[in-house]
VOLUM-184504 format. One record per residue (C-alpha): x, y, z; residue number from 0. Coordinates in Angstrom, 1 decimal. Each point is the difference from the previous one (the first is absolute). Layout:
<rs>
[[X,Y,Z],NUM]
...
</rs>
This chain:
<rs>
[[0.5,168.3,2.7],0]
[[1.5,1.4,-3.2],1]
[[3.6,-1.3,-0.3],2]
[[0.9,1.6,-3.3],3]
[[-1.4,2.6,-2.3],4]
[[-3.5,-0.8,-1.2],5]
[[-2.2,1.8,-2.5],6]
[[-3.7,0.2,0.5],7]
[[-2.9,1.3,-2.1],8]
[[-2.1,2.8,1.5],9]
[[-3.6,-0.9,0.8],10]
[[-2.2,1.3,-2.8],11]
[[-1.5,2.6,2.3],12]
[[3.4,1.4,1.0],13]
[[1.0,0.3,-3.6],14]
[[-3.1,2.0,-0.6],15]
[[0.7,2.2,3.0],16]
[[3.5,0.7,-1.3],17]
[[-1.4,0.9,-3.4],18]
[[-2.5,2.3,1.5],19]
[[2.6,1.7,2.2],20]
[[2.5,0.5,-2.8],21]
[[-2.5,1.2,-2.6],22]
[[-2.3,1.9,2.3],23]
[[-0.3,3.7,-0.2],24]
[[1.4,0.9,3.4],25]
[[0.4,3.7,0.2],26]
[[2.1,-0.3,3.2],27]
[[2.4,-2.9,0.1],28]
[[1.7,1.1,3.2],29]
[[-2.8,-1.9,2.0],30]
[[2.2,-3.1,-0.4],31]
[[2.0,1.3,3.1],32]
[[-3.1,0.0,2.1],33]
[[-0.8,-3.6,-0.9],34]
[[3.5,-1.4,0.6],35]
[[0.4,1.9,3.3],36]
[[-3.4,-1.3,1.1],37]
[[1.0,-3.6,-0.8],38]
[[3.3,0.5,1.9],39]
[[-1.9,1.4,3.0],40]
[[-2.4,-2.9,0.0],41]
[[2.9,-2.5,-0.1],42]
[[1.5,1.7,3.1],43]
[[-3.3,-0.1,1.8],44]
[[-0.3,-3.7,-0.7],45]
[[3.5,-0.7,1.4],46]
[[-0.7,2.0,3.1],47]
[[-3.3,-1.9,0.5],48]
[[1.6,-3.4,-0.4],49]
[[2.7,0.9,2.3],50]
[[-2.5,0.4,2.8],51]
[[-0.2,-3.8,0.2],52]
[[3.5,-0.6,-1.4],53]
[[2.3,2.7,1.4],54]
[[3.0,-1.4,-1.9],55]
[[-1.5,1.1,-3.3],56]
[[0.5,3.7,0.9],57]
[[3.7,0.2,0.5],58]
[[1.9,2.9,1.5],59]
[[0.0,2.4,-3.0],60]
[[-2.6,2.8,-0.2],61]
[[-2.6,-0.7,-2.8],62]
[[0.0,2.6,-2.8],63]
[[-0.7,0.6,-3.6],64]
[[3.0,1.1,-2.2],65]
[[-0.2,1.6,-3.4],66]
[[3.4,-0.1,-1.9],67]
[[0.6,1.6,-3.4],68]
[[2.9,-1.1,-2.1],69]
[[0.7,2.5,-2.8],70]
[[2.7,-2.3,-1.5],71]
[[-2.1,-3.1,-0.3],72]
[[-3.2,2.1,-0.6],73]
[[-1.8,-2.0,2.7],74]
[[-2.2,1.0,2.9],75]
[[-0.2,-2.5,2.9],76]
[[-2.7,-0.2,2.7],77]
[[1.3,-2.0,3.0],78]
[[-1.9,-1.0,3.1],79]
[[0.7,-2.0,3.1],80]
[[-3.4,-1.8,-0.2],81]
[[-1.1,-3.6,0.1],82]
[[1.5,-0.9,-3.4],83]
[[-1.2,-2.8,-2.3],84]
[[0.8,-3.6,-0.8],85]
[[0.2,-1.2,-3.6],86]
[[-3.6,-1.4,0.2],87]
[[-1.2,3.4,1.3],88]
[[1.7,1.8,-2.9],89]
[[-2.0,-2.2,-2.4],90]
[[-3.2,0.6,1.9],91]
[[0.4,3.7,0.6],92]
[[1.7,1.2,-3.2],93]
[[-0.9,-2.7,-2.5],94]
[[-3.7,-0.4,0.6],95]
[[-3.0,2.2,0.9],96]
[[-1.2,-1.6,3.2],97]
[[-3.5,1.2,-0.4],98]
[[-3.3,-1.8,-0.1],99]
[[-1.9,0.5,-3.2],100]
[[3.1,1.1,-1.9],101]
[[-1.9,0.5,-3.3],102]
[[-2.4,2.4,1.6],103]
[[2.9,1.6,1.8],104]
[[1.7,0.7,-3.3],105]
[[-3.1,1.4,-1.6],106]
[[-0.5,2.4,2.9],107]
[[3.7,1.0,-0.1],108]
[[-0.2,0.7,-3.8],109]
[[-3.2,2.0,0.5],110]
[[1.6,2.1,2.7],111]
[[3.0,0.7,-2.3],112]
[[-2.4,0.9,-2.8],113]
[[-1.8,2.3,2.3],114]
[[3.3,1.6,1.1],115]
[[1.0,0.6,-3.6],116]
[[-2.9,2.4,-0.2],117]
[[0.9,1.9,3.1],118]
[[1.8,3.3,0.2],119]
[[3.6,0.2,-1.1],120]
[[2.4,0.0,2.9],121]
[[-2.5,-1.6,2.4],122]
[[1.8,-2.1,2.6],123]
[[-1.2,-3.5,-0.2],124]
[[1.1,-3.4,1.1],125]
[[-2.3,-2.6,-1.5],126]
[[2.3,-2.9,0.2],127]
[[0.5,0.4,3.7],128]
[[-3.7,0.2,0.5],129]
[[-0.4,-3.5,-1.4],130]
[[2.7,-1.5,2.2],131]
[[2.8,-0.5,-2.5],132]
[[2.0,3.2,0.7],133]
[[3.4,-1.7,-0.5],134]
[[-0.6,0.1,-3.8],135]
[[-0.1,3.8,0.1],136]
[[3.8,-0.2,0.0],137]
[[-0.3,-0.6,-3.8],138]
[[-1.3,3.5,-0.4],139]
[[3.6,1.2,0.3],140]
[[2.1,-3.1,-0.4],141]
[[0.8,-2.4,-2.9],142]
[[1.1,-2.7,2.3],143]
[[-0.5,-0.8,3.7],144]
[[2.1,-2.2,2.2],145]
[[-1.2,-1.1,3.4],146]
[[2.6,-1.4,2.4],147]
[[-1.6,-1.3,3.2],148]
[[0.7,-2.2,3.0],149]
[[-2.8,-1.2,2.3],150]
[[0.5,0.7,3.7],151]
[[1.0,-3.2,1.8],152]
[[1.6,-1.4,-3.2],153]
[[3.6,0.1,-1.2],154]
[[-0.8,-0.3,-3.7],155]
[[-0.7,3.0,-2.2],156]
[[-1.5,0.1,-3.5],157]
[[0.2,2.3,-3.0],158]
[[-3.2,0.6,-2.1],159]
[[0.4,1.8,-3.3],160]
[[-2.2,1.0,-2.9],161]
[[0.0,2.5,-2.8],162]
[[-3.8,0.0,-0.1],163]
[[0.0,-2.5,-2.8],164]
[[-1.9,-3.3,0.1],165]
[[2.4,-1.6,2.6],166]
[[1.9,0.5,3.1],167]
[[2.9,-1.8,1.6],168]
[[0.9,-1.0,3.6],169]
[[3.4,-1.2,1.1],170]
[[1.9,-0.3,3.4],171]
[[2.1,2.9,1.1],172]
[[1.3,1.5,3.2],173]
[[-1.1,2.8,2.3],174]
[[1.7,0.7,3.3],175]
[[-3.2,0.8,1.9],176]
[[-3.7,-0.8,-0.4],177]
[[-2.0,2.4,-2.1],178]
[[-0.5,1.0,-3.6],179]
[[1.7,2.1,-2.6],180]
[[-2.1,1.1,-3.0],181]
[[2.5,1.2,-2.7],182]
[[-1.5,2.1,-2.8],183]
[[1.9,0.3,-3.3],184]
[[-1.3,3.3,-1.0],185]
[[-1.3,1.0,-3.4],186]
[[2.0,2.8,-1.7],187]
[[-2.7,2.6,0.5],188]
[[-0.1,-0.7,3.8],189]
[[3.6,0.7,0.9],190]
[[-1.0,3.1,1.9],191]
[[-1.1,-2.4,2.8],192]
[[3.7,-0.6,0.8],193]
[[0.2,3.5,1.6],194]
[[-0.2,-0.3,3.8],195]
[[-1.9,3.3,0.4],196]
[[-2.7,-1.3,-2.4],197]
[[-0.3,-3.2,2.0],198]
[[-0.3,1.9,3.2],199]
[[-2.7,2.2,-1.5],200]
[[-2.0,-3.0,-1.1],201]
[[0.3,-1.7,3.4],202]
[[-1.3,3.1,1.8],203]
[[-2.8,0.3,-2.6],204]
[[-1.2,-3.6,0.1],205]
[[1.3,-1.8,3.1],206]
[[0.9,2.5,2.7],207]
[[-2.3,-1.7,2.5],208]
[[1.4,-3.5,-0.4],209]
[[0.8,-1.3,3.5],210]
[[3.5,-1.3,-1.0],211]
[[3.0,2.1,-0.8],212]
[[0.4,0.6,-3.8],213]
[[3.7,0.7,-0.6],214]
[[1.1,1.5,-3.3],215]
[[3.6,-0.4,-1.1],216]
[[2.1,3.1,-0.9],217]
[[3.4,0.1,-1.5],218]
[[2.6,1.4,2.3],219]
[[3.7,0.8,-0.8],220]
[[2.4,-1.5,2.5],221]
[[1.6,3.4,0.4],222]
[[-3.3,1.3,1.4],223]
[[0.2,-2.5,2.9],224]
[[0.8,1.7,3.3],225]
[[2.5,-2.7,0.7],226]
[[2.1,0.6,-3.1],227]
[[2.9,2.3,-0.3],228]
[[0.1,3.1,-2.0],229]
[[0.0,-0.4,-3.8],230]
[[3.3,-1.4,-1.3],231]
[[1.1,-1.4,3.4],232]
[[1.3,-3.5,-0.2],233]
[[-1.6,-2.7,2.1],234]
[[2.0,-2.7,1.9],235]
[[0.2,-2.2,-3.1],236]
[[1.3,2.9,-2.1],237]
[[-3.2,0.5,-2.0],238]
[[-1.3,3.5,-0.3],239]
[[-3.5,0.6,1.3],240]
[[-1.0,1.6,-3.2],241]
[[0.7,-3.3,-1.8],242]
[[-2.5,-2.0,2.0],243]
[[-3.2,-1.1,-1.7],244]
[[-3.3,1.6,0.9],245]
[[-1.8,-1.5,3.0],246]
[[-3.7,-0.5,0.6],247]
[[-1.7,1.8,2.8],248]
[[-3.6,-0.6,0.9],249]
[[-2.4,2.7,1.3],250]
[[-3.5,-0.6,1.3],251]
[[-2.5,1.5,-2.4],252]
[[-3.3,-0.6,1.8],253]
[[-1.2,1.2,3.4],254]
[[-0.8,-3.6,1.0],255]
[[-2.9,1.1,2.1],256]
[[-3.2,-2.0,0.1],257]
[[-2.6,2.4,-1.4],258]
[[-2.9,-1.4,2.0],259]
[[1.7,0.6,3.3],260]
[[0.4,3.7,-0.6],261]
[[-2.6,2.6,0.9],262]
[[-2.4,0.8,-2.8],263]
[[1.0,3.6,0.2],264]
[[3.6,-1.0,-0.8],265]
[[-0.8,-1.8,-3.3],266]
[[-0.7,1.8,-3.2],267]
[[-2.5,-0.9,-2.6],268]
[[2.8,-0.9,-2.4],269]
[[1.5,-2.4,2.6],270]
[[-3.3,-1.7,0.6],271]
[[-0.5,-0.4,-3.8],272]
[[3.5,-1.5,-0.5],273]
[[-0.4,-2.4,2.9],274]
[[-3.4,-1.1,-1.4],275]
[[1.7,-0.7,-3.3],276]
[[2.7,-1.9,1.7],277]
[[-2.5,-2.1,2.0],278]
[[-2.5,-0.7,-2.7],279]
[[1.9,0.5,-3.3],280]
[[-3.1,2.0,-1.1],281]
[[0.5,2.6,-2.8],282]
[[-2.8,2.2,1.2],283]
[[-0.3,1.9,3.3],284]
[[-2.0,-1.4,2.8],285]
[[-3.7,1.0,0.2],286]
[[0.3,0.4,3.8],287]
[[2.4,-0.5,2.9],288]
[[-0.1,-0.3,3.8],289]
[[3.1,0.5,2.2],290]
[[-0.5,-0.7,3.7],291]
[[1.6,-1.0,3.3],292]
[[-1.8,-1.9,2.7],293]
[[1.2,0.2,3.6],294]
[[-1.7,-1.7,3.0],295]
[[-0.5,-3.7,0.7],296]
[[1.7,-0.8,-3.3],297]
[[2.5,2.3,-1.8],298]
[[0.3,0.0,-3.8],299]
[[0.4,2.2,-3.0],300]
[[-1.8,-0.3,-3.3],301]
[[0.0,1.5,-3.5],302]
[[-2.9,-1.1,-2.2],303]
[[-0.8,0.8,-3.6],304]
[[-2.9,-0.6,-2.4],305]
[[1.2,-0.5,-3.6],306]
[[-1.9,1.9,-2.7],307]
[[-0.4,-3.2,-2.1],308]
[[-0.9,-3.4,1.3],309]
[[2.4,-2.9,-0.6],310]
[[-1.0,-2.4,-2.8],311]
[[-0.5,-2.8,2.5],312]
[[-2.2,1.9,2.4],313]
[[-2.8,-2.6,-0.2],314]
[[2.3,-3.1,-0.4],315]
[[-0.4,-2.6,2.8],316]
[[3.8,-0.3,0.1],317]
[[0.6,3.7,0.3],318]
[[2.5,0.8,2.8],319]
[[-0.9,3.0,2.0],320]
[[1.1,1.7,3.2],321]
[[2.5,2.6,1.1],322]
[[3.7,-0.4,0.5],323]
[[0.8,-0.8,3.7],324]
[[3.1,1.3,1.8],325]
[[0.9,-0.5,3.6],326]
[[2.3,2.7,1.5],327]
[[0.9,1.0,-3.6],328]
[[1.0,-3.6,-0.9],329]
[[-1.8,-1.4,-3.0],330]
[[-2.1,-3.1,0.9],331]
[[-2.2,-0.7,-3.0],332]
[[-1.9,1.3,-3.0],333]
[[-3.8,-0.4,-0.4],334]
[[-0.8,-0.4,3.7],335]
[[-3.6,-1.1,-0.4],336]
[[-0.6,-0.1,3.8],337]
[[0.2,3.8,0.2],338]
[[-2.5,0.7,-2.8],339]
[[-3.4,-1.6,-0.8],340]
[[-0.6,-1.1,-3.6],341]
[[-2.6,2.7,-0.5],342]
[[2.9,2.5,0.4],343]
[[2.3,-2.0,-2.3],344]
[[0.6,3.0,-2.2],345]
[[1.9,1.9,2.7],346]
[[3.7,0.0,-0.1],347]
[[2.5,1.1,2.6],348]
[[2.3,-0.7,3.0],349]
[[-0.7,-0.8,3.6],350]
[[2.9,0.2,2.4],351]
[[-0.7,-1.5,3.5],352]
[[2.0,0.6,3.1],353]
[[-1.6,-2.9,2.0],354]
[[0.1,-3.1,-2.3],355]
[[2.9,-2.3,0.4],356]
[[2.6,-0.1,-2.8],357]
[[-0.4,-3.7,-0.5],358]
[[-3.8,0.3,-0.6],359]
[[-1.4,-2.5,-2.6],360]
[[-3.2,-0.1,-1.9],361]
[[-1.3,-2.7,2.3],362]
[[0.7,2.2,3.1],363]
[[-1.6,3.0,-1.8],364]
[[-3.3,-1.8,-0.3],365]
[[-0.4,-0.4,3.7],366]
[[1.8,3.1,1.2],367]
[[-1.9,2.4,2.3],368]
[[2.3,2.7,-1.1],369]
[[-0.7,-0.5,-3.6],370]
[[-3.8,0.0,0.6],371]
[[0.4,3.4,1.7],372]
[[2.1,1.4,-2.8],373]
[[-2.4,-1.3,-2.6],374]
[[-2.9,1.8,1.5],375]
[[1.9,3.2,0.0],376]
[[1.2,-0.5,-3.6],377]
[[-3.6,-0.6,-1.1],378]
[[-1.1,3.2,1.8],379]
[[2.8,2.0,-1.7],380]
[[-0.9,-1.4,-3.4],381]
[[-3.6,1.0,0.5],382]
[[1.2,3.5,1.2],383]
[[1.9,0.2,-3.3],384]
[[-3.0,-1.0,-2.1],385]
[[-2.3,2.4,1.8],386]
[[2.4,2.8,-0.6],387]
[[0.1,-1.0,-3.7],388]
[[-3.8,-0.1,-0.1],389]
[[-0.1,3.7,0.5],390]
[[2.0,0.6,-3.2],391]
[[-0.7,-0.3,-3.7],392]
[[2.5,-2.9,-0.2],393]
[[-2.6,-2.2,1.8],394]
[[-1.6,-0.9,-3.3],395]
[[3.3,-1.4,-1.2],396]
[[0.4,-2.0,3.2],397]
[[-3.5,-1.3,-0.1],398]
[[0.3,-1.1,-3.6],399]
[[3.1,-2.0,0.8],400]
[[-0.7,-1.3,3.5],401]
[[-3.7,0.5,0.9],402]
[[-1.0,-3.7,-0.6],403]
[[2.9,-1.1,2.2],404]
[[-0.8,2.4,2.8],405]
[[-3.6,-1.3,0.1],406]
[[1.3,-3.4,1.0],407]
[[0.7,1.5,3.4],408]
[[-3.7,0.3,0.6],409]
[[-0.3,-3.8,-0.3],410]
[[3.2,-1.1,1.7],411]
[[0.3,2.5,2.8],412]
[[-3.3,1.5,0.9],413]
[[1.6,1.8,3.0],414]
[[1.2,2.6,-2.5],415]
[[-3.5,0.2,-1.7],416]
[[-0.8,3.5,1.4],417]
[[3.1,1.5,-1.5],418]
[[-0.1,-2.0,-3.3],419]
[[-3.7,0.9,-0.5],420]
[[1.0,3.7,-0.2],421]
[[2.6,-0.8,-2.6],422]
[[-1.9,-2.3,-2.4],423]
[[-1.4,1.4,-3.2],424]
[[-2.8,-1.3,-2.3],425]
[[-1.7,0.8,-3.2],426]
[[-3.5,1.3,0.3],427]
[[-3.2,0.6,-1.9],428]
[[0.0,3.6,1.0],429]
[[3.0,1.2,-2.0],430]
[[2.9,-1.2,-2.1],431]
[[3.2,-0.9,1.9],432]
[[0.5,-1.1,3.6],433]
[[-1.6,1.0,3.3],434]
[[0.7,-0.5,3.6],435]
[[-2.5,-1.4,2.5],436]
[[0.0,3.3,1.8],437]
[[-0.9,1.9,-3.2],438]
[[-2.7,-2.6,-0.7],439]
[[-1.5,0.6,3.4],440]
[[0.1,3.8,-0.4],441]
[[-2.2,-0.4,-3.2],442]
[[-2.6,-2.4,1.5],443]
[[-3.6,0.9,-0.6],444]
[[-2.4,0.9,2.8],445]
[[-1.5,-3.2,1.4],446]
[[2.8,-2.2,-1.4],447]
[[1.5,-2.0,2.9],448]
[[2.4,-2.3,-1.7],449]
[[2.9,-0.1,-2.5],450]
[[-0.9,-2.1,-3.0],451]
[[2.4,-1.8,-2.2],452]
[[0.1,-2.6,-2.8],453]
[[3.0,-2.3,-0.8],454]
[[0.9,-0.9,-3.5],455]
[[2.8,-0.4,-2.6],456]
[[-0.1,3.5,-1.4],457]
[[-1.9,3.3,0.1],458]
[[-1.6,-0.7,-3.3],459]
[[-1.3,-3.3,1.3],460]
[[-1.6,1.2,3.2],461]
[[-0.9,3.7,-0.6],462]
[[-3.2,-0.9,-1.9],463]
[[-0.8,-3.2,1.9],464]
[[-3.8,-0.4,0.6],465]
[[0.6,-0.3,3.7],466]
[[0.8,3.7,0.2],467]
[[-3.2,1.2,-1.6],468]
[[-2.0,0.7,3.2],469]
[[3.1,1.6,1.7],470]
[[0.5,2.3,-3.0],471]
[[-3.7,0.8,0.0],472]
[[0.4,1.3,3.6],473]
[[3.1,2.0,-0.9],474]
[[2.2,-2.3,2.1],475]
[[3.7,-0.2,-1.0],476]
[[1.4,-3.5,-0.4],477]
[[3.7,-1.0,0.5],478]
[[1.3,-2.1,-2.9],479]
[[2.5,-2.5,1.4],480]
[[1.9,-1.4,-2.9],481]
[[3.3,-1.3,1.5],482]
[[0.2,-3.7,0.4],483]
[[0.9,0.4,3.7],484]
[[-3.1,2.2,0.8],485]
[[-2.3,-2.8,1.2],486]
[[2.6,-1.4,2.4],487]
[[0.9,3.5,1.2],488]
[[-3.7,0.5,1.0],489]
[[0.6,-2.5,2.8],490]
[[1.7,2.8,1.9],491]
[[-2.2,2.8,-1.3],492]
[[-3.5,-0.5,1.3],493]
[[-0.7,3.6,0.7],494]
[[1.5,3.5,-0.2],495]
[[-0.9,3.0,2.1],496]
[[-2.9,-1.8,1.5],497]
[[-1.4,-1.0,-3.4],498]
[[-0.3,-3.6,-1.0],499]
[[1.3,-1.2,-3.4],500]
[[-2.8,-1.9,-1.9],501]
[[0.3,-1.8,-3.3],502]
[[-2.4,0.9,-2.7],503]
[[-0.1,-3.6,-1.1],504]
[[-0.9,-1.4,3.4],505]
[[-3.4,-1.9,0.0],506]
[[-0.7,1.5,3.4],507]
[[0.4,3.6,-1.1],508]
[[-2.9,2.1,1.3],509]
[[-0.5,3.5,-1.3],510]
[[-3.4,0.5,1.6],511]
[[-1.8,-0.1,-3.3],512]
[[-3.6,-1.2,-0.2],513]
[[-0.2,-3.7,-0.4],514]
[[-2.0,-1.8,-2.7],515]
[[-3.6,-0.2,1.1],516]
[[-1.8,-3.2,0.7],517]
[[-2.0,0.5,-3.1],518]
[[3.1,0.3,-2.1],519]
[[1.5,-3.1,1.6],520]
[[-3.2,-1.9,-0.7],521]
[[-0.1,1.1,-3.6],522]
[[3.6,-1.0,-0.6],523]
[[-0.1,-3.2,2.2],524]
[[-0.4,-2.3,-3.0],525]
[[2.8,1.8,-1.8],526]
[[2.4,-0.3,3.0],527]
[[-0.7,-3.7,0.2],528]
[[0.7,-0.4,-3.8],529]
[[3.3,1.9,0.5],530]
[[1.0,-2.2,2.9],531]
[[-0.8,-3.1,-2.0],532]
[[1.9,1.1,-3.1],533]
[[3.1,1.2,1.9],534]
[[0.1,-2.4,2.9],535]
[[3.6,-1.1,-1.0],536]
[[1.3,3.6,0.0],537]
[[-1.7,2.0,2.8],538]
[[-1.0,-0.6,3.6],539]
[[-3.0,2.2,0.0],540]
[[-2.2,2.3,-2.3],541]
[[-1.7,2.9,1.6],542]
[[-1.4,3.5,-0.7],543]
[[2.0,3.1,0.8],544]
[[-0.4,3.7,0.1],545]
[[3.7,0.8,-0.4],546]
[[-0.3,0.0,-3.8],547]
[[-1.4,3.0,-2.0],548]
[[1.1,-0.7,-3.6],549]
[[1.1,-3.6,-0.1],550]
[[-2.2,-3.1,-0.1],551]
[[2.2,-2.1,2.3],552]
[[3.3,-0.2,2.0],553]
[[1.9,-2.6,1.9],554]
[[0.9,0.6,3.6],555]
[[2.2,-1.9,2.5],556]
[[-1.7,-2.0,2.8],557]
[[0.9,0.6,3.6],558]
[[3.7,-0.9,0.5],559]
[[0.4,-0.5,-3.8],560]
[[2.8,1.3,-2.2],561]
[[-0.4,2.9,-2.4],562]
[[0.2,-1.5,-3.6],563]
[[3.4,1.7,-0.8],564]
[[1.6,-1.6,3.1],565]
[[-1.5,-3.4,-0.9],566]
[[1.5,0.2,-3.5],567]
[[3.4,0.9,1.5],568]
[[-0.1,-3.0,2.4],569]
[[-1.2,-2.3,-2.8],570]
[[3.1,0.9,-2.0],571]
[[2.1,-1.5,2.9],572]
[[-2.4,-2.9,0.6],573]
[[-2.0,-0.9,-3.1],574]
[[-1.7,-2.8,2.0],575]
[[-1.6,2.4,2.5],576]
[[-3.8,-0.4,0.1],577]
[[-1.9,2.6,-1.9],578]
[[-1.9,2.3,2.3],579]
[[-3.7,0.1,-0.6],580]
[[-1.2,3.6,0.4],581]
[[-3.3,1.8,0.4],582]
[[-1.8,1.3,-3.2],583]
[[-2.0,3.1,0.7],584]
[[-2.7,1.2,-2.4],585]
[[-1.4,3.5,-0.6],586]
[[-3.8,-0.5,0.3],587]
[[-0.7,3.1,-2.1],588]
[[2.3,-0.7,-2.9],589]
[[-1.7,-0.7,-3.4],590]
[[1.9,-3.3,-0.4],591]
[[-1.2,-1.3,3.3],592]
[[-3.6,1.1,-0.5],593]
[[0.1,-1.2,-3.5],594]
[[1.1,-3.5,1.1],595]
[[-2.7,0.1,2.6],596]
[[-2.6,0.7,-2.6],597]
[[1.3,-2.8,-2.3],598]
[[-0.5,-2.5,2.9],599]
[[-3.6,1.1,0.4],600]
[[-0.8,-0.6,-3.6],601]
[[-0.9,-3.5,-1.3],602]
[[3.3,-1.9,-0.2],603]
[[1.2,-2.7,-2.3],604]
[[3.3,-1.8,-0.1],605]
[[1.5,2.5,-2.4],606]
[[-1.0,2.9,2.2],607]
[[1.4,-1.8,3.1],608]
[[3.3,-0.5,-1.7],609]
[[0.1,3.6,-1.1],610]
[[-0.6,1.2,3.6],611]
[[2.8,-2.2,1.3],612]
[[2.4,1.5,-2.6],613]
[[-0.9,3.5,1.0],614]
[[0.4,-0.8,3.7],615]
[[3.5,-1.3,-0.7],616]
[[0.7,3.1,-2.1],617]
[[-0.9,2.2,2.9],618]
[[2.4,-1.9,2.2],619]
[[2.8,0.3,-2.6],620]
[[-0.7,3.8,-0.2],621]
[[0.4,0.3,3.8],622]
[[3.3,-1.9,-0.2],623]
[[1.3,2.2,-2.8],624]
[[-1.1,3.3,1.7],625]
[[2.2,-0.8,3.0],626]
[[3.0,-1.1,-2.1],627]
[[-0.4,-3.7,0.6],628]
[[0.3,-2.6,-2.7],629]
[[-3.1,-1.8,-1.2],630]
[[-0.2,-3.8,0.4],631]
[[-0.5,-0.8,-3.7],632]
[[1.1,2.8,-2.4],633]
[[-1.0,-1.9,-3.1],634]
[[-3.5,-0.6,1.3],635]
[[-0.3,3.7,0.9],636]
[[0.9,0.9,-3.6],637]
[[-2.7,-2.4,-1.3],638]
[[-2.6,1.7,2.3],639]
[[1.0,3.5,-1.1],640]
[[0.0,-1.0,-3.6],641]
[[-3.5,-1.5,0.3],642]
[[-1.3,3.2,1.7],643]
[[1.6,2.3,-2.5],644]
[[-1.3,-2.0,-2.9],645]
[[-3.5,0.1,1.4],646]
[[0.3,3.8,0.6],647]
[[1.2,0.6,-3.5],648]
[[-2.7,-2.1,-1.5],649]
[[-2.7,1.8,2.0],650]
[[1.5,3.4,-1.0],651]
[[0.1,-0.9,-3.7],652]
[[-3.5,-1.5,-0.1],653]
[[-1.7,2.4,2.3],654]
</rs>
């Protein structure tokens, strides 16, 4: 514990945050009030929650947030009856950025500020709060900030102070009750914030829905008190009432009504928007929302949102997700993962249960029958919200941000596959842009009885893959699945509208074409044997195919095998994974194949044998490159190509 005043250096990331805040082009600095009120509200929520198991922490006084202007000292104080902080917590919460990957965090924060600097003048933004360090927004309006705080359950209070320089100080102090006072020493151009009516306006604008009372101080002359005598009348001690100093009176500025418990018809779009900003610290409006009440076996209310932009850690393994959980309006926890699956981790919001116990823990949540029932309802409401969004032009924005995440649900929870299948979108050979499975089916050709797809790294890689040639020749549309999650998602998407999904790269794909004749097989039998011998380390089989029209060869996956793109992804995680030997298919009518056949028929010598082997390996390398796979020996490929080009040039110049 700190026993005397100590000076600490800010963590480097905090110093950068302060610099960004102070120098950023905020067009609306009043958003600091939202951030400080939000912090105060969270602190009260935590004290109430801890008091469930330790009732003595709560005390007898009502918990509230007080905003007190002092025109003489030019200070504005935000006081709360929350959990308070110890000296160690002051260092942790105000002196460091408690954030994994802090360098990446700072880069994202700076990028967001740069993006904001290009936004419209006057746009209401709160970038600092979005990144979890809303306290520092106080320096938008203050030159110096003092924090006096006392942890609930402790008698010792501490004073944190900084002028946004490179250091801050912490020293022991006193505070009569647990809680925190954040004292802003206002900049000269921000003294208008000392007006009570202005503070009340800002509270109603930004924090009207906060569940705890927000009390704004107003100056009141003693002579206006109903208990005082008329002006000039002397009191018992001989002092005139007009000589008494002004007193402070506090008036509640917010409605203190939990927005999610109201009827949707009673809430305006502006109130929804401000609550969303309070909840998420997002500077853009939500893309969609869902407000609902469930009555029956379980009773609960919910208000869910989909942000327009994804968080920067959407695909981080350590990313926290989930909605805020309340029980009978009492805050229980943030990021309640038990109520929301990971494939809906982009949804933000509040769930307020009437049936869970107040002392519920994460361990109890995992096994709770009530939670499982609520979770199913929450997932259904999320899907309702997304389905409604799918009928609007904003769905393209949603899909670009969250499509890959939503597809994870097909793999992890196939019970929702029918609904998710109607929501997924894919690129296609039929047109630029995205298509739904329903639209694909509506365009299917007569006689087509399956939905065809190919998995790869990008549209450019797979759109002209040789595997698609026979499908294109028949006029069949092919879905281009180019998200890393697509192959796993297919585990839950075997068919749609009675049509099976079939991979264009599957060795077992049968389009009903005429098979190579016995005569063709006999003619090419020697060539197939030579291919198998030359490529025995790389392929499991060499055979003829009728799926190719323009290419000489392609590689296909054996039964139960992985597509090449997925194999490459898995090998990045496990370099020691055995290489999958695939099936090489040859086009029996292609000039390269027939030319190699004729070469084998001619009288052969050692030089000709070596040349045939080189060309066979070159055909295999071409098949790899055509599907976007790396060749086994790039330097050797260059040598082969150089030799072929040199020979071709020599023939052209001498012929």
